[in-house]
MDAnalysis code that builds the backbone (N, CA, C; Angstrom):
import MDAnalysis as mda
import numpy as np

u = mda.Universe.empty(729, n_residues=243, atom_resindex=np.repeat(np.arange(243), 3), trajectory=True)
u.add_TopologyAttr("name", ["N", "CA", "C"] * 243)
u.add_TopologyAttr("resid", np.arange(1, 244))
u.add_TopologyAttr("resname", ["MET", "HIS", "GLN", "PRO", "TRP", "HIS", "SER", "ILE", "VAL", "LEU", "ALA", "LEU", "ALA", "ALA", "CYS", "CYS", "LEU", "SER", "ALA", "ALA", "THR", "ALA", "GLN", "ALA", "PRO", "ASP", "CYS", "LEU", "THR", "ASN", "LEU", "TYR", "ASP", "VAL", "VAL", "ALA", "THR", "CYS", "PHE", "GLN", "SER", "GLN", "GLY", "LEU", "THR", "LEU", "TYR", "ALA", "HIS", "SER", "GLY", "GLN", "GLN", "ASP", "PRO", "THR", "THR", "LEU", "LEU", "GLN", "GLU", "ALA", "GLN", "ALA", "MET", "ASP", "PRO", "THR", "ILE", "GLN", "CYS", "ARG", "HIS", "PRO", "ASP", "LYS", "TYR", "LYS", "SER", "ALA", "LEU", "ALA", "CYS", "ALA", "LEU", "GLN", "SER", "LEU", "LYS", "ASP", "CYS", "VAL", "SER", "GLN", "VAL", "GLY", "MET", "GLY", "ALA", "ALA", "LEU", "PRO", "ASP", "ILE", "ASP", "LYS", "PHE", "LYS", "GLN", "GLY", "VAL", "ASP", "VAL", "VAL", "CYS", "GLY", "LYS", "ILE", "ASP", "ASP", "PHE", "ASP", "SER", "VAL", "CYS", "MET", "LYS", "GLU", "HIS", "TYR", "PRO", "ASP", "ILE", "LEU", "LEU", "CYS", "GLY", "GLN", "GLN", "VAL", "MET", "GLU", "ARG", "LEU", "VAL", "GLU", "LYS", "ASN", "SER", "GLU", "ASP", "MET", "THR", "ASP", "ILE", "GLY", "GLN", "LEU", "LEU", "CYS", "MET", "SER", "THR", "ASP", "VAL", "HIS", "TYR", "ASP", "CYS", "ALA", "GLY", "GLU", "HIS", "LEU", "LYS", "SER", "CYS", "GLY", "LYS", "GLN", "THR", "VAL", "ASP", "ILE", "TYR", "LEU", "GLU", "GLN", "LEU", "ASN", "LYS", "TYR", "GLN", "VAL", "PRO", "GLU", "ALA", "CYS", "VAL", "ASP", "SER", "PRO", "PRO", "GLY", "ARG", "SER", "GLY", "ARG", "ALA", "ALA", "TYR", "ASP", "VAL", "ALA", "GLY", "THR", "GLY", "GLY", "SER", "ASN", "SER", "VAL", "ALA", "ALA", "SER", "PHE", "ALA", "LEU", "THR", "PHE", "ALA", "VAL", "ALA", "SER", "LEU", "ALA", "LEU", "TRP", "SER", "ARG", "LEU", "ARG", "HIS"])
u.atoms.positions = np.array([
    [1.225, -1.026, -0.102],
    [-0.099, -0.219, -0.121],
    [0.979, 1.151, -0.338],
    [0.604, 2.004, -0.702],
    [1.329, 3.474, -1.064],
    [0.700, 4.634, -0.203],
    [1.531, 5.538, 0.020],
    [1.442, 6.807, 0.577],
    [0.579, 7.332, -0.254],
    [-0.050, 7.918, 0.331],
    [-1.254, 8.782, -0.112],
    [-0.469, 10.305, -0.316],
    [0.509, 10.950, -1.339],
    [1.518, 11.776, -1.603],
    [0.515, 12.988, -1.384],
    [-0.911, 12.925, -1.899],
    [-1.929, 14.102, -2.095],
    [-2.094, 14.332, -0.808],
    [-1.778, 13.699, 0.287],
    [-2.210, 14.157, 1.926],
    [-1.565, 15.606, 2.164],
    [-0.261, 16.216, 1.607],
    [0.375, 17.266, 1.599],
    [-0.767, 18.570, 2.161],
    [-1.729, 18.399, 0.964],
    [-2.138, 19.624, 0.635],
    [-3.474, 19.619, 1.861],
    [-3.834, 18.055, 1.861],
    [-4.705, 17.867, 3.500],
    [-4.593, 18.411, 5.017],
    [-3.217, 18.226, 4.838],
    [-2.438, 18.476, 6.149],
    [-2.179, 19.793, 6.226],
    [-1.713, 20.543, 4.761],
    [-1.394, 21.784, 5.306],
    [-2.343, 22.821, 5.998],
    [-4.323, 21.882, 4.900],
    [-4.949, 22.889, 5.322],
    [-5.291, 22.324, 6.643],
    [-5.277, 21.753, 6.980],
    [-5.443, 21.431, 8.580],
    [-5.334, 22.107, 8.891],
    [-3.587, 22.529, 8.919],
    [-2.295, 23.001, 9.801],
    [-3.084, 24.767, 9.524],
    [-3.413, 25.158, 8.699],
    [-3.712, 26.333, 8.121],
    [-5.223, 26.935, 8.996],
    [-5.855, 25.750, 9.374],
    [-6.872, 25.993, 9.829],
    [-6.614, 25.992, 11.555],
    [-5.850, 25.228, 12.404],
    [-5.261, 25.113, 13.367],
    [-4.797, 26.350, 13.535],
    [-4.117, 26.733, 12.939],
    [-2.972, 28.519, 13.083],
    [-3.464, 29.277, 12.778],
    [-5.243, 29.402, 12.181],
    [-5.603, 30.507, 12.182],
    [-6.306, 31.286, 13.903],
    [-6.226, 32.803, 13.330],
    [-6.361, 33.895, 14.664],
    [-7.238, 34.414, 14.064],
    [-7.513, 35.388, 15.057],
    [-8.321, 36.771, 14.757],
    [-7.501, 37.248, 13.376],
    [-6.667, 37.322, 13.284],
    [-5.762, 38.142, 11.908],
    [-6.417, 37.288, 10.630],
    [-6.277, 35.742, 10.806],
    [-6.283, 35.119, 9.938],
    [-7.776, 35.560, 8.815],
    [-7.583, 35.614, 7.640],
    [-8.741, 35.263, 7.095],
    [-9.598, 34.574, 6.964],
    [-11.149, 35.552, 6.261],
    [-12.465, 34.339, 6.558],
    [-12.076, 32.868, 5.832],
    [-11.374, 33.141, 4.749],
    [-11.518, 31.993, 3.822],
    [-10.870, 30.539, 4.843],
    [-10.113, 30.833, 5.831],
    [-9.639, 29.389, 6.282],
    [-10.697, 28.630, 6.545],
    [-12.236, 29.407, 7.461],
    [-13.019, 28.481, 8.166],
    [-13.419, 27.707, 7.164],
    [-14.170, 27.842, 5.926],
    [-14.417, 26.811, 4.789],
    [-13.399, 25.700, 4.154],
    [-12.507, 25.845, 4.518],
    [-11.000, 25.271, 4.087],
    [-11.118, 24.028, 3.297],
    [-12.027, 22.932, 4.410],
    [-12.388, 21.747, 3.970],
    [-13.612, 21.888, 2.843],
    [-14.101, 22.197, 3.004],
    [-15.149, 22.209, 1.967],
    [-14.408, 22.488, 0.526],
    [-13.442, 23.744, 0.387],
    [-12.941, 23.955, -0.496],
    [-12.169, 22.727, -1.354],
    [-11.025, 22.346, -0.182],
    [-10.452, 21.384, -0.872],
    [-11.148, 20.057, -1.228],
    [-12.060, 19.614, -1.082],
    [-13.271, 18.720, -0.554],
    [-13.764, 18.556, -2.505],
    [-13.874, 19.999, -2.517],
    [-14.380, 20.263, -4.067],
    [-13.837, 20.114, -4.981],
    [-12.488, 20.367, -4.626],
    [-11.487, 20.373, -5.762],
    [-11.145, 18.710, -6.104],
    [-11.457, 18.092, -4.962],
    [-11.407, 16.518, -5.154],
    [-12.510, 15.608, -5.874],
    [-13.277, 16.296, -5.347],
    [-14.797, 15.900, -6.109],
    [-15.433, 16.086, -7.562],
    [-14.821, 17.323, -7.619],
    [-14.643, 17.671, -9.141],
    [-13.939, 16.972, -9.977],
    [-13.163, 15.972, -9.908],
    [-12.321, 15.329, -10.468],
    [-12.641, 13.579, -10.146],
    [-13.872, 13.676, -9.452],
    [-14.663, 12.116, -9.195],
    [-13.917, 11.477, -7.647],
    [-12.748, 12.106, -7.456],
    [-12.347, 11.586, -6.040],
    [-12.833, 11.798, -4.832],
    [-13.364, 11.251, -4.143],
    [-14.118, 11.584, -2.503],
    [-13.578, 11.606, -1.676],
    [-13.449, 12.641, -0.413],
    [-13.219, 12.237, 0.315],
    [-14.003, 12.038, 1.464],
    [-13.458, 10.744, 2.101],
    [-14.220, 10.078, 3.024],
    [-14.129, 10.422, 4.340],
    [-15.060, 11.696, 4.788],
    [-15.419, 11.994, 5.934],
    [-16.495, 11.218, 6.655],
    [-16.857, 10.397, 7.775],
    [-17.118, 9.898, 8.669],
    [-18.310, 10.921, 9.605],
    [-18.136, 12.355, 9.560],
    [-18.898, 12.232, 10.300],
    [-19.201, 13.884, 9.565],
    [-19.830, 15.022, 10.465],
    [-20.215, 16.198, 9.968],
    [-18.791, 17.290, 10.533],
    [-18.385, 16.509, 11.198],
    [-17.322, 17.468, 11.796],
    [-15.870, 17.866, 11.033],
    [-15.914, 19.320, 10.192],
    [-15.271, 19.099, 9.196],
    [-13.854, 20.489, 9.688],
    [-13.246, 20.312, 10.538],
    [-12.100, 20.965, 11.318],
    [-10.941, 20.195, 10.990],
    [-9.616, 20.571, 11.681],
    [-8.132, 20.182, 10.653],
    [-8.058, 18.629, 11.558],
    [-8.681, 18.242, 12.394],
    [-8.605, 16.322, 12.920],
    [-9.199, 16.013, 11.953],
    [-10.296, 16.454, 11.398],
    [-10.871, 15.651, 9.952],
    [-10.254, 15.369, 9.318],
    [-9.479, 16.656, 8.612],
    [-8.384, 16.715, 7.452],
    [-7.619, 15.776, 7.582],
    [-6.797, 15.467, 8.995],
    [-5.884, 14.623, 9.405],
    [-6.021, 13.240, 8.795],
    [-7.372, 12.959, 9.311],
    [-7.867, 11.468, 9.782],
    [-8.273, 11.693, 7.761],
    [-8.497, 12.306, 7.173],
    [-8.651, 12.314, 5.826],
    [-7.353, 11.839, 5.085],
    [-6.046, 12.562, 4.917],
    [-5.253, 12.410, 4.817],
    [-4.980, 11.122, 5.056],
    [-4.883, 10.412, 6.184],
    [-4.498, 8.715, 6.468],
    [-5.815, 7.762, 5.471],
    [-6.645, 8.227, 5.700],
    [-7.832, 6.963, 4.981],
    [-8.275, 6.919, 3.534],
    [-7.596, 7.866, 2.962],
    [-7.770, 8.035, 1.288],
    [-7.016, 7.129, 0.490],
    [-7.986, 6.222, -0.206],
    [-7.071, 5.093, -1.139],
    [-5.860, 5.709, -1.454],
    [-4.770, 4.635, -0.946],
    [-3.239, 5.715, -1.374],
    [-3.345, 4.962, -2.974],
    [-3.934, 4.389, -3.549],
    [-3.465, 3.299, -4.662],
    [-3.926, 4.528, -6.093],
    [-4.610, 5.031, -5.965],
    [-5.225, 5.935, -6.702],
    [-4.790, 7.102, -7.238],
    [-3.562, 7.589, -6.813],
    [-3.386, 8.794, -7.487],
    [-2.469, 8.189, -8.333],
    [-1.364, 7.070, -8.363],
    [-0.502, 6.869, -9.170],
    [-1.370, 6.084, -10.905],
    [-2.217, 5.708, -10.301],
    [-3.101, 4.698, -10.927],
    [-4.472, 6.220, -12.122],
    [-4.125, 7.231, -11.504],
    [-5.116, 8.167, -12.156],
    [-4.011, 9.666, -11.934],
    [-2.680, 9.762, -12.177],
    [-2.234, 11.155, -11.942],
    [-2.772, 12.228, -12.459],
    [-3.245, 12.313, -13.360],
    [-3.948, 13.332, -13.877],
    [-4.902, 14.096, -13.258],
    [-5.585, 13.406, -12.573],
    [-7.211, 13.688, -11.918],
    [-6.450, 13.889, -10.860],
    [-5.694, 13.145, -10.037],
    [-4.862, 14.149, -8.732],
    [-4.053, 15.518, -9.147],
    [-3.479, 15.109, -9.727],
    [-2.829, 16.547, -10.268],
    [-3.493, 17.881, -10.636],
    [-4.665, 17.370, -11.432],
    [-5.561, 18.443, -11.103],
    [-6.359, 19.081, -9.870],
    [-6.793, 17.924, -9.137],
    [-7.334, 18.279, -7.698],
    [-6.354, 19.037, -7.237],
    [-5.180, 18.334, -6.879],
    [-3.973, 19.245, -6.119],
    [-3.711, 20.215, -6.431],
    [-3.648, 21.070, -7.714],
    [-3.360, 22.025, -8.140],
    [-4.809, 23.059, -7.285],
    [-6.021, 22.594, -7.646],
    [-7.047, 23.353, -7.585],
    [-7.109, 23.531, -5.848],
    [-6.766, 22.745, -5.377],
    [-6.303, 22.886, -3.766],
    [-5.372, 23.735, -3.291],
    [-4.268, 23.778, -3.926],
    [-3.447, 24.748, -3.991],
    [-3.490, 25.707, -4.157],
    [-3.984, 26.119, -5.479],
    [-4.115, 27.346, -5.707],
    [-5.385, 28.041, -4.823],
    [-6.299, 27.401, -4.355],
    [-7.151, 27.613, -3.577],
    [-6.446, 28.376, -1.939],
    [-5.747, 27.395, -1.450],
    [-5.297, 27.588, -0.154],
    [-4.516, 28.874, -0.513],
    [-3.329, 28.886, -1.773],
    [-2.422, 30.356, -1.782],
    [-3.297, 31.016, -1.963],
    [-4.600, 31.474, -2.904],
    [-5.593, 32.784, -2.505],
    [-5.631, 32.838, -1.540],
    [-6.344, 32.344, -0.561],
    [-6.284, 32.469, 0.859],
    [-5.289, 33.053, 1.455],
    [-4.389, 32.343, 2.202],
    [-3.239, 32.524, 3.069],
    [-2.515, 33.938, 2.143],
    [-2.720, 34.135, 0.865],
    [-2.177, 35.569, 0.271],
    [-2.595, 36.785, 1.271],
    [-3.671, 36.630, 1.271],
    [-4.146, 37.873, 2.207],
    [-3.703, 38.269, 2.866],
    [-2.726, 37.241, 3.923],
    [-2.020, 37.742, 5.225],
    [-0.564, 37.719, 4.594],
    [-0.204, 37.868, 3.568],
    [1.289, 37.415, 3.183],
    [1.803, 36.352, 3.763],
    [1.260, 35.184, 3.697],
    [1.542, 33.865, 3.319],
    [1.456, 33.445, 2.290],
    [1.323, 33.666, 0.999],
    [1.166, 32.792, 0.090],
    [2.837, 32.340, -0.377],
    [4.151, 32.738, 0.036],
    [5.070, 32.176, -0.248],
    [5.721, 31.174, 0.482],
    [4.606, 30.480, 1.447],
    [4.678, 29.737, 2.712],
    [4.607, 28.434, 1.791],
    [4.147, 28.566, 0.482],
    [3.468, 26.745, -0.503],
    [4.567, 27.201, -1.366],
    [4.748, 25.926, -1.660],
    [5.436, 25.845, -3.228],
    [4.494, 26.154, -4.573],
    [5.567, 26.116, -5.351],
    [5.394, 26.373, -6.737],
    [3.951, 25.170, -7.305],
    [2.936, 25.373, -7.697],
    [2.165, 24.525, -8.039],
    [3.020, 23.886, -8.794],
    [3.010, 24.091, -10.796],
    [3.953, 23.395, -11.526],
    [4.588, 22.741, -11.060],
    [5.646, 23.080, -10.195],
    [6.594, 22.168, -9.571],
    [6.302, 21.056, -8.713],
    [4.833, 21.432, -7.782],
    [4.187, 20.253, -7.286],
    [3.493, 19.429, -7.909],
    [2.920, 19.535, -8.990],
    [2.676, 18.610, -9.677],
    [3.769, 17.746, -10.545],
    [4.849, 18.066, -10.961],
    [6.181, 17.655, -11.744],
    [6.151, 16.806, -10.611],
    [6.583, 16.946, -9.036],
    [6.962, 16.152, -8.173],
    [5.869, 14.631, -8.407],
    [4.556, 15.443, -8.428],
    [3.807, 13.674, -8.373],
    [4.518, 12.682, -9.536],
    [5.004, 13.114, -10.822],
    [5.225, 12.377, -11.718],
    [6.469, 11.826, -11.273],
    [7.099, 12.338, -10.688],
    [8.448, 11.960, -10.368],
    [8.114, 10.864, -8.844],
    [7.059, 10.888, -8.207],
    [7.135, 10.080, -7.248],
    [6.513, 8.873, -7.766],
    [5.517, 8.996, -9.170],
    [4.862, 7.612, -9.217],
    [6.104, 7.175, -10.090],
    [6.821, 7.683, -11.020],
    [7.904, 7.137, -12.138],
    [9.020, 5.693, -10.724],
    [8.727, 6.180, -9.247],
    [9.574, 5.506, -8.623],
    [8.542, 5.011, -7.380],
    [7.722, 5.192, -7.860],
    [6.639, 4.347, -6.275],
    [7.218, 2.931, -5.955],
    [7.616, 2.339, -6.944],
    [7.483, 1.011, -6.428],
    [8.802, 0.629, -5.634],
    [10.205, 1.983, -5.672],
    [11.149, 1.931, -4.781],
    [11.192, 2.424, -3.507],
    [9.626, 3.167, -3.237],
    [9.582, 3.744, -1.681],
    [9.089, 3.089, -0.670],
    [9.300, 2.703, 0.089],
    [8.952, 1.845, 1.249],
    [7.953, 2.986, 2.004],
    [6.968, 3.026, 1.456],
    [5.670, 3.778, 2.426],
    [5.020, 3.481, 3.745],
    [5.302, 2.132, 3.801],
    [4.777, 1.820, 4.973],
    [5.546, 2.399, 6.291],
    [7.079, 2.218, 6.172],
    [7.738, 2.801, 6.946],
    [7.961, 3.978, 7.018],
    [7.825, 4.703, 5.943],
    [7.731, 6.018, 5.713],
    [6.757, 6.628, 6.984],
    [5.579, 5.972, 6.728],
    [3.870, 6.320, 7.398],
    [4.194, 6.181, 8.976],
    [5.325, 5.048, 9.358],
    [5.560, 4.965, 10.394],
    [6.393, 5.547, 11.642],
    [7.198, 6.227, 10.279],
    [8.175, 6.674, 11.049],
    [7.771, 8.459, 11.093],
    [6.630, 9.151, 10.238],
    [6.514, 10.206, 9.892],
    [5.870, 10.882, 11.332],
    [5.211, 10.000, 12.398],
    [5.399, 10.975, 13.435],
    [6.470, 11.484, 14.282],
    [7.559, 10.605, 13.874],
    [8.641, 10.992, 14.562],
    [9.394, 12.280, 13.749],
    [9.212, 12.588, 12.568],
    [9.674, 12.921, 11.851],
    [9.203, 14.569, 12.457],
    [7.916, 14.462, 12.158],
    [6.862, 15.739, 12.648],
    [7.671, 16.345, 14.032],
    [7.430, 15.317, 14.868],
    [8.046, 15.911, 16.243],
    [9.532, 16.077, 16.872],
    [10.701, 15.677, 15.662],
    [11.534, 16.549, 15.748],
    [11.483, 17.690, 15.190],
    [11.113, 17.650, 14.108],
    [10.817, 19.421, 13.366],
    [10.163, 20.443, 14.689],
    [9.374, 19.731, 15.637],
    [8.325, 20.663, 16.815],
    [9.897, 21.188, 17.587],
    [10.041, 19.996, 18.044],
    [11.714, 19.769, 19.360],
    [12.682, 20.739, 18.667],
    [13.111, 20.712, 17.796],
    [13.992, 21.376, 17.231],
    [14.045, 22.678, 17.321],
    [12.680, 23.427, 16.439],
    [12.325, 24.447, 16.143],
    [12.138, 25.329, 17.485],
    [11.574, 24.276, 18.082],
    [11.353, 24.942, 19.607],
    [12.132, 25.619, 20.349],
    [13.412, 25.077, 20.187],
    [14.274, 24.708, 20.716],
    [15.941, 26.205, 20.403],
    [15.697, 26.016, 18.895],
    [16.151, 27.194, 18.239],
    [15.479, 28.857, 18.104],
    [14.104, 28.466, 18.285],
    [13.580, 29.953, 18.426],
    [13.718, 30.015, 20.098],
    [13.254, 29.603, 21.237],
    [14.024, 29.957, 22.636],
    [15.189, 30.440, 22.648],
    [16.368, 29.991, 21.997],
    [17.502, 30.196, 22.162],
    [17.892, 31.527, 21.483],
    [17.303, 31.860, 20.251],
    [17.599, 32.844, 19.315],
    [16.201, 33.855, 19.027],
    [15.420, 33.858, 20.234],
    [13.947, 34.443, 20.383],
    [14.145, 36.308, 19.617],
    [14.880, 36.572, 20.117],
    [15.557, 37.845, 19.795],
    [15.728, 37.968, 18.141],
    [16.206, 37.255, 17.537],
    [16.667, 37.439, 16.085],
    [15.469, 37.077, 14.746],
    [14.341, 36.247, 15.497],
    [13.500, 35.883, 14.654],
    [12.470, 36.512, 14.660],
    [12.655, 37.806, 13.778],
    [12.128, 38.519, 12.940],
    [11.083, 38.818, 11.792],
    [11.615, 37.653, 10.712],
    [11.246, 37.589, 9.629],
    [10.959, 36.143, 9.370],
    [9.254, 36.493, 8.548],
    [8.764, 35.010, 8.539],
    [9.414, 34.617, 7.339],
    [9.954, 35.281, 6.378],
    [10.841, 33.866, 5.364],
    [11.783, 33.419, 6.173],
    [12.637, 33.935, 6.958],
    [13.577, 33.519, 7.769],
    [13.457, 31.901, 8.350],
    [12.075, 32.303, 9.177],
    [11.392, 31.454, 10.094],
    [11.316, 30.348, 9.130],
    [10.610, 30.681, 8.087],
    [10.156, 29.584, 7.193],
    [10.993, 28.647, 6.637],
    [12.383, 29.060, 6.282],
    [13.138, 28.369, 5.303],
    [13.983, 27.457, 6.089],
    [14.290, 28.379, 7.835],
    [14.399, 27.445, 8.557],
    [13.831, 26.302, 9.035],
    [12.657, 26.573, 8.664],
    [11.722, 24.998, 9.564],
    [11.609, 23.739, 8.243],
    [12.099, 24.730, 7.252],
    [11.721, 23.653, 6.051],
    [13.465, 22.815, 5.748],
    [14.817, 23.679, 6.483],
    [15.627, 23.208, 6.646],
    [15.356, 21.861, 7.656],
    [14.906, 22.410, 8.853],
    [15.061, 21.402, 9.963],
    [14.427, 20.438, 9.639],
    [12.981, 20.792, 8.945],
    [12.174, 19.327, 8.839],
    [12.984, 18.244, 7.659],
    [13.904, 18.705, 6.378],
    [14.992, 18.032, 5.816],
    [15.674, 17.149, 7.050],
    [16.210, 17.767, 7.368],
    [17.046, 17.175, 8.407],
    [16.501, 16.090, 8.968],
    [15.532, 16.472, 9.765],
    [14.405, 15.269, 10.567],
    [14.560, 14.158, 9.419],
    [13.815, 14.597, 8.732],
    [13.705, 13.541, 7.345],
    [14.313, 12.244, 7.357],
    [15.692, 12.834, 6.849],
    [17.073, 12.138, 6.485],
    [17.686, 11.345, 8.235],
    [17.212, 11.891, 8.970],
    [17.525, 11.192, 10.338],
    [16.488, 9.967, 10.677],
    [15.317, 10.196, 10.287],
    [13.961, 8.981, 11.062],
    [13.532, 8.674, 10.172],
    [14.535, 8.262, 8.546],
    [13.744, 7.413, 7.983],
    [14.921, 6.630, 7.166],
    [15.956, 6.870, 8.172],
    [17.323, 5.946, 7.804],
    [16.722, 4.813, 7.794],
    [16.093, 3.863, 8.514],
    [15.630, 2.411, 8.982],
    [14.465, 2.117, 7.593],
    [14.315, 2.890, 7.013],
    [13.658, 2.847, 5.630],
    [13.947, 2.189, 4.586],
    [15.571, 2.347, 3.915],
    [16.348, 2.428, 3.133],
    [16.613, 3.729, 2.677],
    [18.066, 3.278, 1.629],
    [18.354, 4.944, 0.941],
    [17.195, 5.147, -0.045],
    [16.475, 4.408, -0.947],
    [16.166, 5.091, -2.001],
    [14.848, 5.479, -1.176],
    [14.089, 5.053, -0.148],
    [13.245, 5.975, 0.458],
    [13.562, 7.191, 0.850],
    [14.580, 7.392, 1.724],
    [14.877, 8.480, 2.060],
    [15.472, 9.405, 0.912],
    [16.096, 8.674, 0.038],
    [16.322, 9.654, -1.128],
    [14.824, 10.550, -2.065],
    [14.051, 9.968, -1.910],
    [12.956, 10.027, -3.281],
    [12.742, 10.776, -1.937],
    [12.386, 10.772, -0.770],
    [11.294, 12.059, 0.139],
    [12.416, 13.090, 0.064],
    [13.605, 12.979, 0.311],
    [14.310, 14.313, 0.108],
    [14.096, 14.742, -0.908],
    [14.437, 14.395, -2.013],
    [13.853, 14.705, -3.492],
    [12.366, 16.058, -3.153],
    [11.850, 15.322, -2.924],
    [10.483, 15.811, -2.821],
    [10.672, 17.158, -2.305],
    [11.092, 17.019, -0.913],
    [11.277, 18.394, -0.188],
    [12.314, 19.334, -0.861],
    [13.395, 18.913, -1.523],
    [14.234, 19.478, -2.248],
    [14.071, 20.776, -3.503],
    [13.263, 20.110, -3.827],
    [13.076, 19.984, -5.319],
    [11.596, 20.251, -5.765],
    [10.286, 19.970, -5.605],
    [9.248, 19.859, -5.682],
    [8.010, 20.545, -4.580],
    [8.398, 20.444, -3.285],
    [7.710, 20.911, -2.833],
    [8.158, 22.378, -1.492],
    [9.566, 22.583, -2.039],
    [10.029, 24.009, -1.228],
    [9.001, 25.148, -1.384],
    [9.084, 25.748, -0.298],
    [7.748, 26.568, -0.606],
    [8.679, 27.774, -1.389],
    [7.876, 28.778, -1.975],
    [8.588, 29.804, -3.072],
    [9.460, 30.690, -2.496],
    [9.311, 30.441, -1.057],
    [10.221, 31.817, -0.179],
    [11.445, 31.355, 0.097],
    [11.217, 30.170, -0.335],
    [12.890, 29.202, -0.205],
    [13.725, 28.512, -1.433],
    [13.004, 28.811, -2.405],
    [13.859, 28.627, -3.642],
    [15.273, 28.478, -3.716],
    [15.766, 29.461, -3.720],
    [16.708, 30.336, -3.948],
    [18.228, 30.009, -2.469],
    [17.199, 28.967, -1.525],
    [17.801, 28.432, -0.459],
    [17.214, 27.265, 0.043],
    [17.124, 26.083, -1.171],
    [16.288, 24.815, -0.832],
    [17.171, 24.165, 0.114],
    [16.452, 23.306, 1.064],
    [16.768, 22.257, 2.376],
    [18.386, 21.621, 1.753],
    [18.335, 21.422, 0.858],
    [19.450, 20.429, -0.047],
    [20.844, 21.012, -0.353],
    [20.413, 22.216, -0.194],
    [21.808, 23.005, -0.870],
    [23.385, 22.586, -0.303],
    [24.033, 23.095, -1.353],
    [25.102, 22.318, -0.607],
    [26.311, 23.359, 0.174],
    [27.010, 22.666, 1.152],
    [27.511, 23.747, 1.729],
    [26.720, 24.254, 3.080],
    [25.231, 23.674, 3.401],
    [24.380, 24.194, 4.775],
    [24.550, 23.067, 5.236],
    [24.991, 23.715, 6.803],
    [25.027, 23.109, 7.906],
    [24.020, 22.601, 9.018],
    [24.126, 20.874, 8.483],
    [22.849, 20.370, 9.054],
    [22.668, 20.609, 10.355],
    [21.534, 20.779, 10.870],
    [21.114, 21.068, 11.938],
    [20.841, 19.680, 13.079],
    [21.296, 19.827, 14.580],
    [21.654, 18.707, 15.676],
    [20.464, 18.397, 15.376],
    [19.515, 16.968, 15.439],
    [18.300, 16.639, 15.356],
    [18.459, 15.022, 15.788],
    [19.774, 14.825, 15.867],
    [19.950, 13.684, 17.190],
    [19.200, 13.477, 18.449],
    [18.411, 12.252, 18.638],
    [17.746, 12.221, 19.970],
    [16.323, 12.736, 20.012],
    [15.889, 13.063, 18.599],
    [14.473, 13.545, 18.540],
    [13.352, 12.546, 18.470],
    [12.308, 13.199, 18.401],
    [11.226, 12.508, 18.442],
    [10.830, 11.338, 18.380],
    [9.735, 10.700, 18.805],
    [9.141, 9.966, 19.669],
    [7.997, 9.556, 19.328],
    [7.548, 8.443, 20.090],
    [6.094, 7.442, 19.779],
    [4.697, 8.433, 19.927],
    [4.963, 9.599, 20.402],
    [3.478, 9.593, 20.951],
    [2.956, 11.046, 20.111],
    [3.412, 11.446, 18.781],
    [3.359, 12.666, 18.252],
    [2.236, 12.286, 17.062],
    [1.516, 13.063, 16.702],
    [0.091, 12.903, 15.739],
    [0.402, 12.996, 14.823],
    [0.431, 11.994, 13.897],
    [0.849, 11.761, 12.603],
    [0.357, 12.925, 11.418],
    [0.987, 13.703, 10.622],
    [0.243, 14.624, 9.515],
    [0.673, 13.980, 8.124],
    [1.488, 14.904, 8.100],
    [1.736, 14.496, 6.240],
    [2.456, 15.786, 5.884],
    [3.469, 15.563, 5.509],
    [4.795, 15.971, 4.561],
    [5.133, 17.276, 5.179],
    [5.811, 18.053, 4.233],
    [6.820, 18.952, 5.082],
    [6.305, 20.513, 5.278],
    [4.907, 20.579, 4.462],
    [4.234, 22.021, 4.656],
    [3.710, 22.255, 5.710],
    [3.081, 21.388, 6.366],
    [2.707, 21.062, 7.845],
    [3.165, 22.061, 9.101],
    [4.589, 21.593, 8.784],
    [5.604, 22.298, 9.747],
    [5.974, 23.626, 9.337],
    [6.165, 23.671, 8.083],
    [6.459, 25.387, 7.790],
    [5.059, 26.144, 7.896],
    [3.939, 25.446, 7.915],
    [2.538, 26.842, 8.296],
    [3.069, 26.885, 9.513],
    [2.976, 25.619, 10.500],
    [3.240, 25.721, 12.273],
    [4.189, 26.765, 12.469],
    [5.567, 26.939, 12.070],
    [5.870, 27.279, 12.180],
    [5.784, 29.314, 11.925],
    [4.855, 29.438, 10.822],
    [4.364, 30.968, 11.063],
    [3.981, 31.257, 11.810],
    [2.637, 30.212, 12.585],
    [1.632, 30.498, 13.564],
    [2.626, 30.647, 14.899],
    [3.487, 30.033, 14.872],
    [4.700, 30.394, 16.418],
    [5.334, 31.354, 16.078],
    [5.863, 32.384, 15.159],
    [6.501, 33.429, 14.539],
    [5.235, 34.410, 15.373],
    [4.213, 34.200, 14.663],
    [2.877, 34.846, 15.118],
    [2.923, 35.388, 16.322],
    [2.791, 34.143, 17.241],
    [2.942, 33.850, 18.700],
    [3.596, 34.531, 19.249],
    [4.923, 34.571, 19.075],
    [6.083, 35.164, 19.464],
    [6.307, 36.820, 19.392],
    [5.642, 37.053, 17.995],
    [5.737, 38.626, 17.796],
    [4.362, 39.386, 18.243],
    [3.497, 38.747, 18.966],
    [2.166, 39.711, 19.611],
    [2.230, 39.067, 20.778],
])
């Protein structure tokens, strides 16, 4: 069973809903409906089992959708993903966060790349270790922000830092999944899912000193999906620190 790569959009949507504050645009409140419509227009259904259309439900959707459909029907999935990503970009751009998202065309290219290598990717192992990747990122970013809080005044800086941290956490916690899985995952983060604000300094850039991620992670974190979840969460952290 393969990992549902579209779940990055669902998890990002959930994260944005969770991070919404009084200053957030109204469009975040109906983000679930927007994402659902994007998939339904392509004949792809979100399997909500309750009327509770909130971040928790979106995260459950990311885990529950049929993971084999994407690479059987890549064009439909790319259209649905582009729709969802554009809707989210239009929304968060109202508060200056549009650059926290990847370029849509690049994102769609990443789908093709993953589908071409899906037989080499251990999705079961990745899904098992993703909670550790997420918790690692949270732990490292909290440590960095606490240590350098006075210097954390730039959204772009914090966004790209969180992207670098997630990249390093993934490299550490996916080691047991095999080199091919690590390489495929990191390639997505570095080339196809890097936020537009960070395209000139992608996490896999030559010469970047890796963050200390040893001893991070744990078994009690909540699994979301993919890098942008943490990138947007870091923006919410920045907002709280600034206010």
